[in-house]
Each structure stands twice: as C-alpha cells, then as structure tokens.
VEXKOLTI-63758 format. One line per field, with one value per residue (C-alpha): residue number from 1; residue in one letter; x, y, z. Coordinates in nm, 3 decimals, padded with zeros to 5 digits. Layout:
n <- (NUM|...)
res <- (a|...)
xx <- (X|...)
yy <- (Y|...)
zz <- (Z|...)
REM end
This chain:
n <- (1|2|3|4|5|6|7|8|9|10|11|12|13|14|15|16|17|18|19|20|21|22|23|24|25|26|27|28|29|30|31|32|33|34|35|36|37|38|39|40|41|42|43|44|45|46|47|48|49|50|51|52|53|54|55|56|57|58|59|60|61|62|63|64|65|66|67|68|69|70|71|72|73|74|75|76|77|78|79|80|81|82|83|84|85|86|87|88|89|90|91|92|93|94|95|96|97|98|99|100|101|102|103|104|105|106|107|108|109|110|111|112|113|114|115|116|117|118|119|120|121|122|123|124|125|126|127|128|129|130|131|132|133|134|135|136|137|138|139|140|141|142|143|144|145|146|147|148|149|150|151|152|153|154|155|156|157|158|159|160|161|162|163|164|165|166|167|168|169|170|171|172|173|174|175|176|177|178|179|180|181|182|183|184|185|186|187|188|189|190|191|192|193|194|195|196|197|198|199|200|201|202|203|204|205|206|207|208|209|210|211|212|213|214|215|216|217|218|219|220|221|222|223|224|225|226|227|228|229|230|231|232|233|234|235|236|237|238|239|240|241|242|243|244|245|246|247|248|249|250|251|252|253|254|255|256|257|258|259|260|261|262|263|264|265|266|267|268|269|270|271|272|273|274|275|276|277|278|279|280|281|282|283|284|285|286|287|288|289|290|291|292|293|294|295|296|297|298|299|300|301|302|303|304|305|306|307|308|309|310|311|312|313|314|315|316|317|318|319|320|321|322|323|324|325|326|327|328|329|330|331|332|333|334|335|336|337|338|339|340|341|342|343|344|345|346|347|348|349|350|351|352|353|354|355|356|357|358|359|360|361|362|363|364|365|366|367|368|369|370|371|372|373|374|375|376|377|378|379|380|381|382|383|384|385|386|387|388|389|390|391|392|393|394|395|396|397|398|399|400|401|402|403|404|405|406|407|408|409|410|411|412|413|414|415|416|417|418|419|420|421|422|423|424|425|426)
res <- (m|i|a|t|t|l|g|s|l|l|a|l|l|f|v|g|i|p|v|a|a|t|l|i|l|v|a|l|i|l|s|g|t|f|s|f|l|p|l|h|y|a|i|g|e|i|a|w|t|v|s|n|n|f|l|l|i|a|i|p|l|f|v|l|l|g|e|i|l|l|r|s|g|l|a|s|r|m|y|s|a|l|v|l|w|m|p|w|l|p|g|g|l|m|h|s|n|i|a|a|c|t|m|f|a|a|t|s|g|s|s|v|a|t|a|a|t|i|g|t|v|a|l|q|e|i|d|k|n|s|y|n|e|r|l|f|l|g|s|i|a|a|g|g|t|l|g|i|l|i|p|p|s|v|n|l|i|l|y|g|v|l|t|e|t|s|i|p|q|l|y|l|a|g|l|i|p|g|l|l|l|a|g|l|f|m|v|l|i|g|l|v|c|l|v|k|p|e|w|g|g|t|r|q|s|a|t|w|s|q|r|l|r|a|l|p|d|l|l|p|p|l|v|i|f|v|s|v|i|g|s|i|y|a|g|w|a|t|a|t|e|a|a|a|l|g|v|l|a|a|l|v|i|a|a|v|y|r|c|l|s|v|r|v|v|i|e|a|f|e|g|a|m|k|t|t|a|m|i|m|a|v|m|i|g|a|y|f|l|n|l|i|f|g|a|i|g|l|p|q|a|v|s|g|w|i|g|s|l|n|l|s|p|l|g|l|f|v|l|v|v|v|f|y|f|i|l|g|m|f|m|e|t|l|s|m|m|v|a|s|v|p|i|i|a|p|i|m|v|q|a|g|f|d|p|v|w|c|g|i|v|i|v|l|l|m|e|i|a|l|i|t|p|p|v|g|l|n|l|f|v|v|q|s|v|r|r|r|g|y|v|e|d|v|i|v|g|a|l|p|f|m|l|v|m|l|a|f|v|g|i|l|y|l|w|p|q|i|a|l|f|l|p|n|w|r)
xx <- (-05.909|-05.612|-05.503|-05.532|-05.362|-05.059|-05.065|-05.011|-04.815|-04.585|-04.589|-04.518|-04.251|-04.082|-04.064|-03.905|-04.187|-04.031|-04.199|-04.435|-04.550|-04.683|-04.848|-05.061|-05.043|-05.208|-05.463|-05.595|-05.651|-05.807|-06.064|-06.154|-06.245|-06.371|-06.530|-06.809|-06.697|-06.440|-06.182|-05.932|-06.002|-05.840|-05.514|-05.526|-05.620|-05.449|-05.101|-05.158|-05.232|-04.911|-04.709|-04.849|-04.863|-04.639|-04.528|-04.390|-04.218|-03.962|-03.872|-03.644|-03.476|-03.327|-03.327|-03.075|-02.876|-02.749|-02.654|-02.520|-02.284|-02.165|-02.067|-01.936|-01.653|-01.739|-01.895|-01.494|-01.396|-01.591|-01.482|-01.124|-01.150|-01.352|-01.056|-00.824|-01.023|-01.156|-00.829|-00.748|-01.112|-01.105|-01.226|-01.051|-01.272|-01.546|-01.641|-01.580|-01.780|-02.081|-02.013|-01.972|-02.339|-02.438|-02.346|-02.413|-02.754|-02.867|-02.813|-02.986|-03.261|-03.212|-03.048|-02.923|-02.784|-02.580|-02.488|-02.398|-02.213|-02.026|-01.957|-01.790|-01.526|-01.453|-01.435|-01.132|-01.026|-01.042|-00.718|-00.498|-00.532|-00.659|-00.960|-01.236|-01.423|-01.775|-01.792|-01.670|-01.891|-02.174|-02.108|-02.145|-02.455|-02.638|-02.504|-02.691|-03.023|-02.971|-03.041|-03.416|-03.479|-03.211|-03.402|-03.416|-03.558|-03.776|-03.967|-04.055|-04.222|-04.410|-04.523|-04.656|-04.818|-05.028|-05.045|-05.153|-04.880|-04.680|-04.344|-04.161|-04.205|-04.123|-03.795|-03.728|-03.856|-03.657|-03.274|-03.225|-03.338|-03.076|-02.811|-02.819|-02.860|-02.591|-02.392|-02.489|-02.404|-02.003|-02.069|-02.119|-01.788|-01.553|-01.658|-01.655|-01.282|-01.166|-01.247|-01.108|-00.888|-00.674|-01.048|-01.020|-00.731|-00.417|-00.407|-00.358|-00.230|-00.239|-00.139|-00.409|-00.213|-00.384|-00.722|-00.753|-00.667|-00.947|-01.240|-01.330|-01.479|-01.696|-01.829|-02.048|-02.327|-02.335|-02.440|-02.717|-02.836|-02.853|-02.989|-03.265|-03.403|-03.295|-03.538|-03.790|-03.818|-03.762|-04.062|-03.927|-04.024|-04.205|-04.059|-04.040|-03.891|-03.615|-03.538|-03.498|-03.318|-03.108|-03.018|-02.931|-02.728|-02.483|-02.473|-02.303|-02.082|-01.977|-01.844|-01.740|-01.473|-01.430|-01.625|-01.876|-01.856|-02.158|-02.076|-02.107|-02.447|-02.565|-02.460|-02.661|-02.987|-02.978|-02.969|-03.204|-03.388|-03.345|-03.391|-03.681|-03.824|-03.811|-03.984|-04.283|-04.333|-04.364|-04.554|-04.826|-04.871|-04.945|-05.109|-05.317|-05.305|-05.465|-05.695|-05.800|-05.775|-06.025|-06.313|-06.283|-06.260|-05.886|-05.896|-06.146|-06.130|-05.792|-05.850|-06.161|-05.928|-05.687|-05.935|-06.076|-05.779|-05.803|-05.409|-05.265|-05.077|-04.725|-04.988|-04.984|-04.666|-04.494|-04.787|-04.668|-04.280|-04.328|-04.550|-04.304|-03.992|-04.165|-04.306|-03.929|-03.796|-03.985|-04.075|-03.918|-03.889|-04.087|-04.366|-04.370|-04.462|-04.726|-04.907|-04.953|-04.892|-05.296|-05.370|-05.114|-05.094|-05.421|-05.465|-05.172|-05.303|-05.639|-05.449|-05.333|-05.016|-04.882|-04.831|-04.495|-04.400|-04.539|-04.340|-04.009|-04.106|-04.215|-03.911|-03.663|-03.837|-03.808|-03.476|-03.427|-03.567|-03.293|-03.053|-03.334|-03.237|-03.351|-03.467|-03.279|-03.162|-02.832|-02.704|-02.695|-02.608|-02.271|-02.245|-02.264|-02.039|-01.785|-01.798|-01.599|-01.714|-02.104|-02.309|-02.364|-02.035|-02.263|-02.538|-02.357|-02.182|-02.499|-02.619|-02.528|-02.625|-03.011|-02.961|-02.855|-03.186|-03.447|-03.300|-03.317|-03.703|-03.788|-03.614|-03.777|-04.121|-03.961|-03.849|-04.093|-03.968|-03.661|-03.848|-04.082|-03.838|-03.781|-04.112|-04.298|-04.006|-04.077)
yy <- (-09.106|-08.981|-09.276|-09.454|-09.193|-09.183|-09.567|-09.580|-09.344|-09.427|-09.840|-09.769|-09.566|-09.808|-10.077|-09.838|-09.734|-09.461|-09.112|-09.048|-09.378|-09.376|-09.058|-09.195|-09.492|-09.372|-09.125|-09.420|-09.578|-09.345|-09.232|-09.608|-09.604|-09.281|-09.195|-09.347|-09.111|-09.292|-08.959|-09.152|-09.049|-08.664|-08.771|-08.666|-08.301|-08.316|-08.401|-08.155|-07.845|-07.939|-07.934|-07.646|-07.384|-07.055|-07.003|-07.378|-07.316|-07.155|-07.496|-07.670|-07.322|-07.239|-07.639|-07.583|-07.269|-07.447|-07.773|-07.460|-07.324|-07.726|-07.846|-07.502|-07.493|-07.173|-07.309|-07.512|-07.147|-06.975|-07.243|-07.161|-06.804|-06.871|-07.097|-06.795|-06.552|-06.836|-07.018|-06.806|-06.906|-07.154|-07.420|-07.313|-07.486|-07.584|-07.192|-07.196|-07.454|-07.232|-06.927|-07.160|-07.309|-06.960|-06.770|-07.113|-07.123|-06.753|-06.900|-07.259|-07.231|-07.633|-07.813|-08.089|-07.963|-07.772|-07.996|-08.206|-07.891|-07.788|-08.191|-08.184|-07.963|-07.968|-08.345|-08.334|-08.121|-08.376|-08.603|-08.290|-08.063|-08.344|-08.213|-08.390|-08.608|-08.635|-08.239|-08.181|-08.365|-08.241|-07.892|-08.003|-08.168|-07.820|-07.575|-07.746|-07.712|-07.324|-07.373|-07.389|-07.101|-06.838|-06.636|-06.800|-07.128|-07.343|-07.404|-07.094|-07.027|-07.422|-07.283|-06.932|-07.108|-07.299|-07.054|-06.785|-06.584|-06.326|-06.466|-06.127|-06.121|-06.492|-06.392|-06.107|-06.314|-06.591|-06.349|-06.222|-06.604|-06.718|-06.551|-06.577|-06.932|-06.912|-06.709|-06.912|-07.230|-07.088|-07.006|-07.332|-07.471|-07.187|-07.304|-07.606|-07.617|-07.383|-07.659|-07.898|-07.709|-08.085|-08.111|-07.768|-07.901|-07.709|-07.402|-07.257|-06.875|-06.698|-06.330|-06.066|-06.036|-06.441|-06.339|-05.979|-06.209|-06.462|-06.187|-06.266|-06.541|-06.461|-06.240|-06.463|-06.585|-06.218|-06.077|-06.385|-06.326|-05.945|-06.063|-06.291|-06.096|-05.761|-05.819|-05.919|-05.587|-05.392|-05.523|-05.611|-05.999|-06.262|-06.534|-06.773|-06.443|-06.391|-06.723|-06.732|-06.441|-06.628|-06.932|-06.701|-06.460|-06.753|-06.908|-06.562|-06.541|-06.916|-06.791|-06.431|-06.731|-06.982|-07.240|-07.318|-07.563|-07.764|-08.060|-07.846|-07.719|-08.085|-08.202|-07.933|-08.047|-08.358|-08.349|-08.136|-08.369|-08.561|-08.320|-08.172|-08.562|-08.636|-08.313|-08.339|-08.673|-08.580|-08.306|-08.495|-08.730|-08.488|-08.229|-08.580|-08.644|-08.297|-08.371|-08.659|-08.515|-08.217|-08.506|-08.643|-08.340|-08.478|-08.072|-08.005|-08.358|-08.227|-07.862|-07.966|-08.234|-07.914|-07.677|-07.973|-07.970|-07.551|-07.504|-07.169|-07.047|-07.130|-07.453|-07.444|-07.426|-07.683|-07.929|-07.838|-07.803|-08.179|-08.302|-08.184|-08.291|-08.665|-08.635|-08.517|-08.850|-09.037|-08.818|-08.598|-08.240|-08.150|-08.441|-08.323|-07.964|-08.007|-08.207|-08.114|-07.771|-07.728|-07.821|-07.669|-07.305|-07.246|-07.339|-07.134|-06.839|-06.929|-06.871|-06.553|-06.598|-06.407|-06.640|-06.476|-06.592|-06.947|-06.981|-06.907|-07.136|-07.433|-07.433|-07.401|-07.700|-07.884|-07.746|-07.933|-08.260|-08.276|-08.401|-08.566|-08.982|-09.199|-09.014|-08.705|-08.655|-08.444|-08.764|-08.919|-08.686|-08.599|-08.975|-09.110|-08.781|-08.897|-09.294|-09.434|-09.496|-09.534|-09.316|-09.277|-09.065|-08.762|-08.785|-08.761|-08.466|-08.253|-08.335|-08.077|-07.816|-07.997|-07.877|-07.540|-07.520|-07.594|-07.399|-07.107|-07.195|-07.139|-06.759|-06.718|-06.769|-06.519|-06.287|-06.279|-05.904|-06.147|-06.317|-05.961|-05.721|-05.654|-05.761|-05.461|-05.224|-05.089)
zz <- (01.796|01.870|02.023|01.670|01.536|01.738|01.768|01.346|01.320|01.577|01.488|01.107|01.155|01.371|01.160|00.867|00.656|00.441|00.589|00.271|00.247|00.691|00.617|00.391|00.546|00.876|00.644|00.452|00.810|00.973|00.685|00.675|01.001|01.122|00.809|00.586|00.310|-00.022|00.089|-00.067|-00.362|-00.323|-00.275|-00.695|-00.640|-00.341|-00.543|-00.799|-00.568|-00.352|-00.627|-00.806|-00.512|-00.585|-00.231|-00.204|-00.542|-00.363|-00.142|-00.485|-00.524|-00.258|-00.253|-00.628|-00.432|-00.239|-00.417|-00.633|-00.316|-00.235|-00.613|-00.697|-00.391|-00.239|00.031|00.123|-00.013|00.310|00.533|00.510|00.488|00.800|00.962|00.912|01.150|01.433|01.592|01.841|02.104|02.316|02.050|01.776|01.473|01.644|01.613|01.251|01.239|01.410|01.191|00.823|00.947|01.024|00.680|00.466|00.645|00.568|00.122|00.160|00.353|00.569|00.753|00.629|00.358|00.551|00.814|00.510|00.329|00.612|00.758|00.435|00.431|00.766|00.924|00.807|01.097|01.367|01.355|01.181|01.460|01.686|01.839|02.097|01.808|02.020|02.064|01.727|01.556|01.769|01.644|01.305|01.392|01.572|01.405|01.110|01.252|01.180|00.852|00.905|01.132|00.972|00.694|00.392|00.561|00.368|00.716|00.740|00.416|00.514|00.812|00.627|00.364|00.628|00.879|00.588|00.831|00.653|00.510|00.542|00.914|00.980|00.835|01.007|01.316|01.262|01.213|01.557|01.786|01.505|01.529|01.949|01.929|01.724|02.003|02.251|02.049|02.059|02.447|02.505|02.312|02.458|02.823|02.735|02.581|02.892|03.154|02.926|02.669|02.519|02.368|02.170|01.933|01.827|01.832|01.484|01.374|01.056|01.000|00.914|00.587|00.539|00.673|00.491|00.086|00.241|00.305|-00.098|-00.006|00.287|00.044|-00.147|00.119|00.199|-00.173|-00.225|00.163|00.084|-00.276|-00.122|00.200|00.034|-00.268|-00.011|00.221|-00.034|-00.228|-00.579|-00.531|-00.286|-00.164|-00.462|-00.640|-00.405|-00.391|-00.807|-00.759|-00.532|-00.783|-01.048|-00.802|-00.732|-01.062|-01.131|-00.877|-00.917|-01.266|-01.112|-00.917|-01.228|-00.966|-01.245|-01.539|-01.722|-01.481|-01.126|-01.331|-01.374|-01.061|-00.876|-01.104|-00.984|-00.639|-00.601|-00.829|-00.538|-00.245|-00.395|-00.471|-00.133|00.026|-00.241|-00.175|00.252|00.180|-00.025|00.211|00.518|00.311|00.259|00.631|00.710|00.484|00.638|01.021|00.870|00.756|01.084|01.293|01.498|01.526|01.731|01.967|02.037|02.070|02.294|02.471|02.563|02.654|02.899|03.093|03.158|03.097|03.186|02.921|03.027|03.075|02.665|02.630|02.837|02.661|02.313|02.383|02.573|02.268|01.980|02.152|02.168|01.828|01.683|01.775|01.547|01.231|00.998|01.079|00.726|00.795|01.116|01.108|00.792|01.005|01.349|01.231|01.126|01.486|01.652|01.599|01.610|01.958|02.047|01.854|02.082|02.384|02.329|02.129|01.816|01.483|01.434|01.767|01.724|01.410|01.530|01.867|01.634|01.384|01.709|01.855|01.480|01.517|01.829|01.657|01.371|01.683|01.887|01.876|01.761|01.408|01.448|01.029|01.096|01.319|01.036|00.774|00.973|01.041|00.668|00.609|00.848|00.708|01.040|01.405|01.506|01.528|01.968|01.939|01.705|01.991|02.230|02.083|02.020|02.352|02.506|02.202|02.248|02.633|02.512|02.241|02.486|02.715|02.414|02.371|02.737|02.685|02.353|02.639|02.878|02.622|02.320|02.177|02.087|01.789|01.789|01.782|01.405|01.271|01.454|01.403|01.067)
REM end
C-alpha cells in the first residue's frame, strides 16, 4: 500500500502531470486498488467543504494583500529604503534582500509571492554593483522561503486547520524562529563576503539625511503586520478577519501614498484569483487523497510500520526530516503539507513532541523544499524573474542557505523553547 502510493505519486509527477491532477489520480488509483466502495463520488462534497472552510478563506485574502503591496509599488519603495540602511555590511544589498524578504513575509504569508516581489525589484542590482550573481540569486530564493514561517503564514493556517492546533499559538511560535533564520542567512552572507570580498559587490554609501527621509517607506509593512497580528492577539479578530483587515490596511496605505488606482486594484485581484485558483485546486486534490488514505487505512499502516521500527524520539525526528527532504524534491509545499500532515503530525505528537513545535518544524522543512531541486518553486520563481541564464545558477546559490536551514532544524530539536517560548509566555 505504501509502495503503491509513493510509486504512483512520484511517477505521475515525473512525467509532468500538474500537482492537483496528480493528487486526484493517485487517490483514484488507491481507491480502485484497495477499496470496494465508490469513493470518487465524494470529491464534489470535498470540493464544497474545502471551499467554504472559514479559516481557509484567510488564504486568498493574504494572497490579495501581497498582490496589493506588489502592484502598488509599496514593496519597491520598501526595498529602496532598505538599500540605504544595509550597504555598510559585508555583502551589501544581499542583506537588503534578506531584510526585505523578512518584512514582506510579515505581510504576505506566501513564500512564492515574497521571492517574486523582492526578486523583481532587486535583480537589477547584480550587474549595476558587480555582485556574485549566484550568491545574490540564492539570497532571494532563500529569503523568500521566510514567507511561510514568519506570521501571517498561509502554511501555518493550513497546519492549524489540519491538526486542530491554535493558529494564534502557531503564529507566536513562528516569529522568533523566522527572525533567527533571517539572521543566520545574513551571518552566512557576511562570512562568505569576508572570505571572498569581491563577491560582495561595490560598496555604496548613504547619508543619514537620505536614510531618515526613506524611513516612511518602511512603515507600510510594519503597520500591516501590527494590524493583522495585533488584532489576533488583542482578541479583536480571528485569523480570517485579521486577513481582511490587512487587505483594508494595504488599500488605505496605498491610497495615502498615492499608489492606488483602478488599474492597481484590477491587477491585484487578477493576480490573487490566479494564485488562489491554483492553491484551491491543489487543496481539493490533497483533501480527496486524504479521504482515500483514511478509507484504505494508510495512516494506520504507516503508524504501525514506524512503530515496528522501535525508534527513539531522535530516530523518529531524523526519519521525518529525511522523509520531507526527499518528498520536497518532487512535491509542491501546500500539497505536500495537506497530504502528509494528517499522517505525520499525530505520530510525532504520540511520540511526545509538542504539536505547536511540530508545526514550526514541518513548515521549516517545507521551506527547505522550496529551494530543493528539481521542483523547488522558489528556484524557478527567481529564475523566471531573472529572464537570463540557467536555473542551475539559482540552485548553486541557494545551496549554502539550504545547509543553514537544515542546521537550524537541528537547533530547534536541541532547543525547542526557541519556538515555544512566546506561546508559553503569555
């Protein structure tokens, strides 16, 4: 049963069938092979249920929020302001890439949107200031992954829905790891550019007067972050209501900065609809696959197989990391999460791991999948924005950041309070 599932899944992805269709086809194969009931009749009900889940409505709202910031030019203004504050560090504007990704992640909730937005405004700096192109590309691809860890995160919402874990608790748990990981990325860039100064590009300078004049351009993401996260923890709004509040705040800020127009609104809604349609198609396919998993007893089979291995908590943790690393080579993060979390999370919780901590670790492993070839989405997003050369340059540039992320997974295992301090504090 397990071999049939993995074999059919990888085979269909390998031949290039879209992820949503792959998930549904695997479900139909498993249903026809292992079930005597016509389970395919349930797909209509699943599509309706997924589309009407109140918590999941937050996903298109956060996508729309990121689109408004991108289309209105507020993201470009934010990056230009950061450029004035970061050039004194070894690595120069690559630190601006990480800082901009961190700030944009705190508003959009999407890694792909973060990488695409920052890549669009940053890539012109490679030739202009003689940066090492591969490392510069890697900083954008890796920085973009922060979009699904730093709240508000679409993937943390999805994990909370799948495991019935508190989304506010998950958001609190993701904040410190997200900021620490961004800091580790910047340390990596600084160390590399100290060893190879020529990779750090031409040093730029800015006066304090220029920096202070640019500060208002850093306010929009901070205002939106406080609006969204603050309203949740003040008890004024649910995650979905907070997402709607964030969209409203983005529209108001764009209007105040005189960046709002009918064209901007139309383009933002069009972009949000395209992304949401892709996400919902994947989620419907993954939820249908989960129904088939439950009907044929796959979770029990996996749990029994892992139990027969008599693994220690460390052994189970290593097995989960290896599992997600391999699966991340072939699957997109949302579909991977919906298909695997209902099986993996209960096993980890039963082994004594905290469910909130599990959520942060699993999302961090999803981040690694975003820059793991051959299907790492952020690699192709950055390459598509770059519009020259080959994706291999982005892959090589992202490799050091991937190693840092794997090391950070180990750090979270050794010191789980990094993630659990804020949820347990209040």
